[in-house]
SERO-4910 file (N, C-alpha, C, O; in steps of 0.05 Angstrom, whole numbers):
BEGIN
 pado doro    nc1    nc2    nc3   cac1   cac2   cac3    cc1    cc2    cc3    oc1    oc2    oc3
  Met    A   -133    558   -756   -130    528   -759   -102    518   -746   -100    496   -736
  Glu    A    -82    535   -747    -57    519   -730    -57    522   -703    -45    508   -687
  Lys    A    -76    548   -695    -79    545   -663    -94    523   -655    -89    513   -633
  Tyr    A   -113    511   -672   -130    488   -660   -112    464   -662   -114    447   -644
  Ile    A    -98    462   -678    -80    441   -677    -58    434   -660    -49    412   -654
  Ile    A    -48    464   -650    -26    465   -631    -42    459   -602    -33    444   -584
  Thr    A    -66    470   -600    -79    468   -576    -85    435   -571    -82    424   -549
  Ala    A    -95    423   -593    -99    393   -590    -78    381   -588    -80    360   -573
  Leu    A    -55    387   -599    -35    371   -590    -27    374   -561    -20    355   -547
  Ile    A    -28    397   -552    -18    403   -521    -41    385   -507    -33    366   -494
  Val    A    -69    388   -509    -87    376   -492    -81    345   -496    -85    330   -477
  Trp    A    -74    337   -517    -68    306   -522    -43    295   -507    -41    272   -498
  Ile    A    -26    310   -505      3    308   -491     -6    309   -461      2    292   -445
  Ile    A    -23    328   -453    -27    326   -424    -43    300   -417    -36    285   -399
  Ile    A    -64    298   -432    -79    272   -428    -65    246   -423    -69    230   -404
  Ser    A    -48    246   -445    -33    215   -447    -13    219   -424     -6    199   -411
  Thr    A     -6    239   -418     18    243   -390      7    233   -366     18    218   -349
  Val    A    -21    242   -364    -33    240   -336    -44    204   -337    -43    189   -318
  Leu    A    -54    196   -361    -62    167   -366    -35    150   -359    -38    130   -345
  Leu    A     -8    157   -369     16    137   -369     22    142   -335     29    122   -322
  Leu    A     20    168   -322     26    168   -296      8    147   -278     18    131   -263
  Phe    A    -24    151   -283    -36    135   -268    -33    103   -272    -37     88   -254
  Val    A    -27     95   -292    -14     74   -301      2     60   -285     -2     38   -275
  Ile    A     31     81   -284     52     76   -265     51     70   -242     63     52   -231
  Ile    A     31     90   -227     22     89   -202      7     63   -197     18     48   -181
  Ser    A    -12     55   -207    -25     31   -201    -12      5   -202    -19    -13   -186
  Val    A     10      2   -223     26    -22   -222     42    -22   -198     42    -42   -184
  Ser    A     56     -2   -192     77      3   -171     57     -5   -142     66    -22   -126
  Lys    A     36      7   -138     15     -7   -119     11    -32   -119     11    -45    -98
  Asn    A      6    -44   -142      0    -76   -146     25    -90   -134     25   -108   -118
  Lys    A     46    -78   -146     71    -91   -136     77    -97   -108     83   -119    -98
  Thr    A     73    -71    -95     74    -74    -64     56    -90    -52     65   -105    -36
  Lys    A     33    -90    -56      9   -107    -50     18   -132    -52     17   -145    -30
  Gln    A     29   -147    -74     38   -172    -77     65   -178    -65     72   -201    -61
  Glu    A     79   -160    -59    103   -164    -42     95   -169     -9    102   -187      7
  Arg    A     81   -150     -8     65   -156     24     54   -182     27     62   -195     46
  Glu    A     37   -192     12     27   -216      9     46   -240     10     42   -261     23
  Leu    A     68   -236     -4     85   -256     -2    102   -256     20    110   -277     29
  Glu    A    111   -231     33    122   -228     59    109   -245     77    121   -263     90
  Asp    A     77   -240     79     58   -250     99     61   -284    101     60   -299    120
  Arg    A     64   -290     76     59   -324     74     85   -331     83     87   -351     98
  Glu    A    110   -317     76    137   -333     79    135   -328    113    145   -346    127
  Gln    A    125   -308    126    128   -311    155    112   -327    169    119   -336    191
  Glu    A     84   -334    155     66   -359    165     82   -385    163     82   -401    181
  Glu    A     97   -389    139    107   -414    137    134   -417    154    141   -438    163
  Phe    A    148   -393    158    166   -392    182    155   -403    210    166   -421    223
  Val    A    131   -391    217    123   -394    240    112   -422    241    114   -431    263
  Ser    A    104   -436    227     94   -461    224    112   -480    225    107   -500    238
  Ser    A    139   -476    211    162   -493    216    171   -497    241    178   -518    251
  Leu    A    171   -466    255    184   -468    283    163   -483    302    171   -497    321
  Lys    A    135   -480    296    122   -497    307    124   -527    309    122   -540    329
  Lys    A    128   -537    281    136   -565    279    158   -576    292    159   -600    297
  Thr    A    176   -559    297    204   -569    305    202   -570    341    216   -586    354
  Asn    A    184   -552    353    179   -557    376    163   -576    385    159   -579    410
***
């Protein structure tokens, strides 16, 4: 009986760790994507402001 409980705990810890890593990775990828989009927008605004001054 105790062997099953210990095995279940180990499996639960492994699964929760994998899920946590997946969430962390997806959030960090989403952040970098948003940062890239923001930089692209800023560059476009800078270029358009340069064109207006010329």
